[in-house]
C-alpha positions as MATLAB code, in Angstrom:
seq = 'XXXXXXXXXXXXXXXXXXXXXXXXXXXXXXXXXXXXXXXXXXXXXXXXXXXXXXXXXXXXXXXXXXXXXXXXXXXXXXXXXXXXXXXXXXXXXXXXXXXXXXXXXXXXXXXXXXXXXXXXXXXXXXXXXXXXXXXXXXXXXXXXXXXXXXXXXXXXXXXXXXXXXXXXXXXXXXXXXXXXXXXXXXXXXXXXXXXXXXXXXXXXXXXXXXXXXXXXXXXXXXXXXXXXXXXXXXXXXXXXXXXXXXXXXXXXXXXXXXXXXXXXXXXXXXXXXXXXXXXXXXXXXXXXXXXXXXXXXXXXXXXXXXXXXXXXXXXXXXXXXXXXXXXXXXXXXXXXXXXXXXXXXXXXXXXXXXXXXXXXXXXXXXXXXXXXXXXXXXXXXXXXXXXXXXXXXXXXXXXXXXXXXXXXXXXXXXXXXXXXXXXXXXXXXXXXXXXXXXXXXXXXXXXXXXXXXXXXXXXX';
ca = [
       2.951   42.939    7.451;
      -0.848   43.047    7.189;
      -0.982   40.672    4.219;
       0.835   37.917    6.107;
      -1.613   38.199    8.997;
      -4.793   37.861    6.928;
      -6.681   34.782    5.793;
      -6.484   36.243    2.288;
      -2.736   35.618    2.364;
      -3.391   31.927    2.920;
      -5.861   31.974    0.019;
      -3.136   33.393   -2.232;
      -0.505   31.070   -0.771;
      -2.490   27.970   -1.624;
      -2.009   28.721   -5.302;
       1.678   27.918   -4.797;
       1.296   24.275   -5.976;
      -0.389   25.599   -9.138;
       2.350   28.097  -10.054;
       5.361   26.175   -8.770;
       5.493   23.944  -11.854;
       5.667   26.869  -14.249;
       9.204   28.061  -13.411;
      10.370   24.461  -13.383;
       9.123   23.961  -16.931;
      10.164   27.347  -18.326;
      13.627   27.449  -16.780;
      14.482   23.860  -17.681;
      13.216   24.450  -21.212;
      15.307   27.640  -21.474;
      18.422   25.819  -20.278;
      17.912   23.016  -22.808;
      17.302   25.507  -25.624;
      20.491   27.362  -24.672;
      22.440   24.112  -24.717;
      21.356   23.301  -28.271;
      21.720   26.916  -29.395;
      25.349   26.998  -28.244;
      26.216   24.697  -31.145;
      24.304   26.441  -33.928;
      23.759   30.105  -33.125;
      20.379   31.445  -34.200;
      18.912   34.878  -33.545;
      15.427   33.422  -33.634;
      16.443   30.864  -31.021;
      18.029   33.614  -28.893;
      14.737   35.515  -28.965;
      12.795   32.383  -27.964;
      15.226   31.691  -25.116;
      14.939   35.255  -23.876;
      11.142   35.020  -23.921;
      11.258   31.682  -22.106;
      13.523   33.108  -19.382;
      11.189   36.085  -18.944;
       8.337   33.662  -18.254;
      10.566   31.499  -16.050;
      11.872   34.381  -13.948;
       8.432   35.929  -13.540;
       6.767   32.655  -12.558;
       9.681   31.812  -10.189;
       9.212   35.091   -8.331;
       5.432   34.624   -8.126;
       5.759   30.989   -6.984;
       8.334   31.959   -4.325;
       6.060   34.710   -3.035;
       3.070   32.389   -2.848;
       5.185   29.723   -1.137;
       6.273   32.278    1.460;
       2.616   33.048    2.223;
       1.695   29.360    2.371;
       4.504   28.660    4.827;
       2.860   31.044    7.312;
       0.130   28.480    8.027;
       2.751   26.329    9.768;
       2.709   22.569   10.224;
       5.833   21.877    8.167;
       9.160   20.422    9.192;
      11.256   23.498    9.969;
      14.477   22.176    8.452;
      12.883   21.079    5.180;
      10.846   24.277    4.989;
      13.997   26.356    5.472;
      15.807   24.713    2.565;
      12.764   24.617    0.274;
      11.992   28.279    0.888;
      15.488   29.711    0.488;
      16.451   27.484   -2.424;
      13.252   28.606   -4.152;
      14.088   32.239   -3.501;
      17.575   31.543   -4.822;
      16.082   30.159   -8.038;
      14.012   33.345   -8.441;
      16.999   35.649   -7.914;
      19.382   33.702  -10.141;
      16.791   33.394  -12.913;
      16.461   37.199  -12.951;
      20.260   37.574  -13.130;
      20.403   35.019  -15.964;
      17.628   36.905  -17.766;
      19.492   40.210  -17.507;
      22.698   38.650  -18.838;
      20.845   36.978  -21.700;
      19.098   40.243  -22.557;
      22.451   42.040  -22.355;
      21.108   44.399  -19.722;
      24.014   43.274  -17.548;
      27.460   43.275  -19.053;
      28.836   40.082  -17.486;
      30.944   37.257  -18.952;
      29.045   34.591  -20.895;
      30.786   31.896  -18.871;
      29.045   33.243  -15.779;
      25.732   33.001  -17.638;
      26.301   29.327  -18.450;
      27.410   28.637  -14.898;
      24.217   30.262  -13.629;
      22.130   28.017  -15.863;
      23.786   24.924  -14.358;
      23.256   26.221  -10.835;
      19.595   27.019  -11.577;
      18.962   23.478  -12.845;
      20.546   21.974   -9.712;
      18.601   24.326   -7.426;
      15.342   23.507   -9.204;
      15.887   19.805   -8.507;
      16.862   20.413   -4.866;
      13.942   22.771   -4.279;
      11.509   20.287   -5.813;
      12.945   17.489   -3.678;
      12.439   19.349   -0.404;
       8.948   20.362   -1.528;
       8.073   16.726   -2.187;
       9.488   15.647    1.166;
       7.400   18.279    2.965;
       4.234   17.239    1.165;
       4.541   13.480    0.908;
       7.163   12.439    3.448;
      10.848   11.570    3.304;
      10.345    8.088    1.819;
       7.886    9.103   -0.897;
      10.307    8.413   -3.764;
      11.803    5.216   -2.371;
       9.063    3.377   -0.484;
       7.973    1.369   -3.544;
      11.407    1.078   -5.078;
      12.346   -2.548   -5.921;
      15.777   -1.822   -4.425;
      14.819    0.229   -1.371;
      14.677   -1.133    2.156;
      11.330    0.549    2.724;
       9.544   -1.290   -0.091;
       6.031   -2.164    1.057;
       4.174   -5.393    0.481;
       0.771   -4.740   -1.021;
      -0.667   -8.107   -0.127;
      -2.974   -8.084    2.880;
      -1.622  -10.019    5.819;
      -3.781  -12.761    7.230;
      -3.817  -12.981   11.021;
      -4.365  -16.480   12.346;
      -3.588  -16.052   16.017;
      -5.281  -13.371   18.150;
      -2.407  -13.462   20.640;
       0.060  -12.283   17.981;
      -2.164   -9.568   16.506;
      -1.438   -6.207   18.131;
      -4.503   -4.080   17.412;
      -2.797   -0.714   16.990;
       0.249   -1.975   15.107;
      -1.572   -4.355   12.777;
      -5.009   -2.750   12.299;
      -5.179    0.899   13.384;
      -1.753    2.245   12.420;
      -1.970    1.086    8.774;
      -5.258    3.020    8.459;
      -3.731    6.181    9.894;
      -0.638    5.799    7.737;
      -2.739    5.455    4.599;
      -5.218    8.254    5.296;
      -3.575   10.657    7.752;
       0.220   10.543    7.591;
       0.411   12.714    4.480;
      -0.432   15.757    6.622;
       0.702   14.494   10.032;
       4.201   13.057    9.717;
       7.798   13.818   10.638;
       8.000   16.483    7.955;
       4.547   18.003    8.161;
       2.381   18.657   11.212;
      -0.906   20.268   10.252;
      -2.494   21.671   13.388;
       0.683   20.800   15.260;
      -0.270   17.107   15.117;
       2.181   14.378   14.143;
       0.974   10.789   14.085;
       3.915    8.742   12.869;
       4.960    7.705   16.399;
       2.816    6.636   19.332;
       4.414    9.278   21.544;
       3.509   12.126   19.202;
       0.018   10.763   18.564;
      -0.587   10.636   22.325;
       0.802   14.151   22.718;
      -1.735   15.585   20.259;
      -1.652   18.882   18.397;
      -1.994   22.593   19.016;
      -5.327   22.058   20.783;
      -4.005   19.337   23.075;
      -4.498   15.544   23.039;
      -6.652   14.123   20.250;
      -7.293   10.835   22.070;
      -9.312   10.378   25.262;
      -8.632    6.810   26.304;
     -11.863    4.872   26.676;
     -14.028    7.655   25.187;
     -14.169    7.804   21.404;
     -16.929   10.430   21.346;
     -14.783   12.778   23.447;
     -11.687   12.284   21.262;
     -10.962   14.979   18.688;
      -9.456   12.406   16.328;
     -12.704   10.445   16.222;
     -14.781   13.627   16.069;
     -12.859   14.860   13.014;
     -13.177   11.618   11.029;
     -16.941   11.375   11.719;
     -17.954   14.929   10.814;
     -19.967   15.741    7.719;
     -17.494   15.678    4.785;
     -18.531   19.224    3.820;
     -17.380   20.535    7.209;
     -14.108   22.467    7.295;
     -13.091   20.356   10.294;
     -13.644   17.016    8.563;
     -10.508   14.930    8.167;
      -8.772   14.087    5.960;
      -9.008   17.378    4.095;
      -8.373   18.449    0.542;
     -10.531   15.853   -1.191;
      -8.314   12.974   -0.056;
      -9.999    9.588    0.231;
     -11.633    9.527    3.629;
     -11.895    6.644    6.051;
     -14.609    4.135    5.278;
     -17.371    3.051    7.639;
     -15.511   -0.058    8.791;
     -12.283    1.861    9.392;
     -14.098    4.492   11.446;
     -15.858    1.749   13.401;
     -12.560    0.040   14.236;
     -10.859    3.279   15.303;
     -13.797    4.099   17.576;
     -13.671    0.598   19.061;
      -9.919    0.860   19.652;
     -10.293    4.190   21.448;
     -13.203    2.911   23.565;
     -11.087   -0.072   24.568;
      -8.449    2.283   25.972;
      -6.455    3.296   22.860;
      -3.671    0.936   23.972;
      -0.677    0.598   21.670;
       0.575   -2.812   22.823;
      -2.578   -4.839   23.508;
      -3.272   -7.932   21.466;
      -6.781   -8.542   20.218;
      -7.043  -11.470   22.646;
      -6.786   -8.964   25.512;
      -9.652   -6.785   24.283;
     -13.413   -7.059   24.314;
     -14.605   -7.532   20.727;
     -18.263   -6.624   20.055;
     -20.177   -8.652   17.486;
     -20.090   -5.974   14.765;
     -16.349   -5.430   15.188;
     -15.789   -9.197   15.147;
     -17.641   -9.427   11.820;
     -15.551   -6.627   10.309;
     -12.292   -8.161   11.464;
     -13.143  -11.634   10.233;
     -14.610  -10.632    6.870;
     -12.540   -7.608    5.845;
      -9.235   -8.179    7.643;
      -9.074  -11.984    7.607;
      -8.582  -12.044   11.367;
      -9.204  -15.311   13.176;
     -10.451  -14.699   16.709;
     -10.121  -18.358   17.649;
      -7.043  -18.716   19.810;
      -4.790  -21.473   18.525;
      -3.351  -24.082   20.822;
       0.320  -24.039   21.708;
       1.183  -26.941   19.387;
      -0.353  -25.058   16.440;
       1.949  -22.098   16.916;
       5.190  -23.789   18.062;
       7.480  -26.251   16.310;
      10.266  -28.676   17.240;
      12.755  -30.912   15.488;
      11.700  -34.552   15.001;
      12.763  -37.045   17.664;
      15.665  -39.222   16.435;
      14.567  -42.789   15.761;
      17.017  -44.297   18.248;
      15.545  -42.218   21.084;
      12.006  -43.270   20.233;
      13.200  -46.877   20.114;
      14.694  -46.557   23.604;
      11.350  -45.336   24.960;
       9.475  -48.134   23.196;
      11.743  -50.683   24.863;
      10.712  -49.293   28.266;
       7.005  -49.686   27.464;
       6.155  -46.239   26.137;
       4.371  -45.795   22.824;
       4.222  -42.588   20.867;
       2.719  -41.057   17.791;
       2.895  -37.616   16.184;
      -0.117  -35.384   16.755;
      -0.614  -34.882   13.019;
       1.131  -35.274    9.700;
       4.027  -32.849    9.502;
       3.860  -32.138   13.243;
       6.815  -33.356   15.319;
       5.098  -33.096   18.701;
       4.369  -36.485   20.277;
       1.508  -38.127   22.149;
       3.192  -40.500   24.630;
       1.564  -43.104   26.868;
       2.681  -46.125   28.916;
       1.309  -49.452   27.598;
       3.444  -52.235   29.078;
       1.080  -54.984   30.174;
       1.264  -56.036   33.801;
       3.754  -53.323   34.776;
       3.972  -49.694   35.790;
       6.835  -47.285   35.015;
       9.589  -46.838   37.571;
      11.085  -43.520   38.596;
      14.022  -44.316   36.298;
      11.622  -44.949   33.397;
       9.950  -41.575   33.949;
      13.320  -39.842   34.038;
      14.201  -41.361   30.656;
      11.255  -39.537   29.121;
      13.561  -36.520   29.132;
      15.312  -37.842   26.016;
      12.172  -36.546   24.249;
      11.581  -33.532   26.489;
      11.173  -31.119   23.571;
       8.838  -33.353   21.546;
       6.430  -34.655   24.219;
       3.320  -32.495   24.354;
       0.624  -35.031   25.354;
       1.404  -37.506   28.131;
      -0.997  -40.189   29.380;
       0.089  -41.916   32.605;
      -3.352  -42.729   33.977;
      -3.468  -45.473   36.642;
       0.288  -46.109   36.495;
       1.191  -45.629   40.164;
       2.712  -42.217   39.490;
       4.068  -40.553   42.627;
       4.722  -36.963   43.659;
       8.464  -37.470   43.105;
       7.852  -38.606   39.512;
       5.903  -35.416   38.833;
       9.070  -33.439   39.516;
      10.616  -35.077   36.424;
       7.457  -34.706   34.345;
       7.557  -30.972   35.116;
      10.788  -30.794   33.090;
       8.857  -31.327   29.839;
       8.625  -27.694   28.638;
       6.178  -28.288   25.784;
       3.691  -30.388   27.691;
       0.134  -29.257   26.904;
      -1.972  -32.253   28.020;
      -1.235  -34.302   31.132;
      -3.427  -37.256   32.134;
      -2.400  -38.503   35.573;
      -5.804  -39.591   36.870;
      -6.183  -42.495   39.324;
      -2.681  -42.171   40.779;
      -1.532  -41.665   44.411;
      -0.801  -37.984   43.839;
      -1.076  -35.330   46.558;
      -0.926  -31.557   46.796;
       2.879  -31.752   47.115;
       3.140  -33.398   43.722;
       0.936  -30.780   42.062;
       3.274  -28.065   43.330;
       5.942  -29.550   41.034;
       3.785  -28.783   37.993;
       3.919  -24.995   38.354;
       6.708  -24.916   35.760;
       4.408  -26.241   33.024;
       3.515  -22.834   31.608;
       2.116  -24.284   28.363;
      -0.156  -26.848   29.996;
      -3.714  -26.636   28.630;
      -5.401  -29.802   29.989;
      -4.827  -31.490   33.363;
      -6.708  -34.604   34.522;
      -6.531  -35.216   38.276;
      -9.599  -37.499   38.535;
      -9.319  -40.027   41.354;
      -6.246  -38.480   42.984;
      -5.742  -37.259   46.565;
      -5.482  -33.554   45.816;
      -7.312  -31.010   47.976;
      -8.112  -27.321   47.837;
      -4.478  -26.650   48.760;
      -3.396  -27.853   45.301;
      -5.423  -25.104   43.654;
      -2.826  -22.523   44.691;
      -0.356  -24.239   42.352;
      -2.905  -24.825   39.602;
      -3.806  -21.125   39.413;
      -0.180  -20.467   38.387;
      -0.729  -22.310   35.095;
      -1.636  -19.370   32.802;
      -2.714  -21.379   29.758;
      -4.777  -24.048   31.485;
      -8.123  -24.478   29.723;
      -9.601  -27.657   31.204;
      -9.211  -29.264   34.622;
     -10.732  -32.589   35.767;
     -11.291  -32.871   39.524;
     -13.867  -35.648   39.753;
     -13.484  -37.874   42.825;
     -10.835  -35.699   44.463;
     -10.945  -33.904   47.795;
     -11.333  -30.496   46.153;
     -14.502  -28.803   47.426;
     -17.058  -27.004   45.241;
     -16.164  -23.815   47.105;
     -12.495  -24.298   46.265;
     -13.321  -24.910   42.612;
     -15.455  -21.765   42.461;
     -12.610  -19.768   43.990;
     -10.241  -21.057   41.302;
     -12.830  -20.246   38.640;
     -12.992  -16.657   39.883;
      -9.232  -16.338   39.368;
      -9.191  -18.175   36.013;
     -12.584  -17.320   34.482;
     -11.885  -19.036   31.153;
     -10.986  -22.346   32.813;
     -13.444  -25.232   32.455;
     -13.532  -27.269   35.674;
     -15.116  -30.730   35.609;
     -16.217  -32.125   38.998;
     -18.275  -35.237   38.495;
     -21.776  -34.423   37.331;
     -21.254  -30.645   37.616;
     -19.314  -28.632   35.072;
     -18.161  -25.105   35.695;
     -17.923  -23.931   32.116;
     -18.302  -20.212   31.640;
     -15.871  -18.984   28.984;
];
């Protein structure tokens, strides 16, 4: 059919949302008038009902025809479109039948007429529901319901740890959901593009992928949101609120950084302008928090702390309300035995800072110290420790500071130290580690600060 193949058909079809409310109003009004008229018969009311059904039937047919033309543009969920289209056509046909019975142009039982009115009302509601789902998404009616599982929280989330902030999930996706999902969702795919899952967003639309990883300017998604708003290709279309400058800037940055879906912000390069936007508009803190600021433990029972105090250990919480402990050995004229070190394990969860400087700590003792899973600062300077002892510390995955000043470690120990992923500061003054060895470690752990006497390797 020539009409269905022309752009003029789409022009006519887009009047569907304008006309579709007319049959809803007329037919519902006619049904209500018939309900009240069934109790007190009135010829004047019968004439008004007949006129109302004429308008309802005519507008239902016109709306169904326009909807048929609009559907030709594609981009809608096929299942929802099927039901919306044929239920709408059903409304048009049944409204004509009801009109002919009411006008007595069809000699059919009145009970059939009343049944038809009930069916028309039900079909109107079902047709409207599927139309709303196609336009606004399946959760449009329930997403803000106080009883629905999909209720959204309007308050802006504050991100305090860059390691836990996933850029796409927490920053980019909410923008796309707010501005783009209305036309690119599970129920509607304008241009063949659906964006509600990462797989479909990566797949792209009818013209192919809309993201070119690492190249925002070559990505159709970025091109569309940066066009002149008067352009037909500018997105979002239809007068919807478009993305603001900061949102566009962040999407471009995300694409240039590889358009990764799982990367945290700590894993990405953040230019100064982007950093300002994130900190000021999104309340994002780009300062990585220490382990003890993000983890928590139960308080150490008093009897266990008392047992450690008896052995010569003293301890204090890191801060008020924080159950992590700073433990050190302070028994005058004595050093801890291997058995004393082993008894530290009664507080293995709570000990996060441990100071055993100049306490005759041996390699064998370090094997027990390595069983403290939450240890973040270890001061074992000026002890007879060798490379073999340092190998025991590889299990300390949360260690952030390690002081080996005045020990016997060599470059061989650096192989174990490089396996400590969260190490931030390392003291190697008066050890046998060479400057070349330290530089090699720095190349592998570029954010690590290495202190070697008067020289500090401190690029971060």
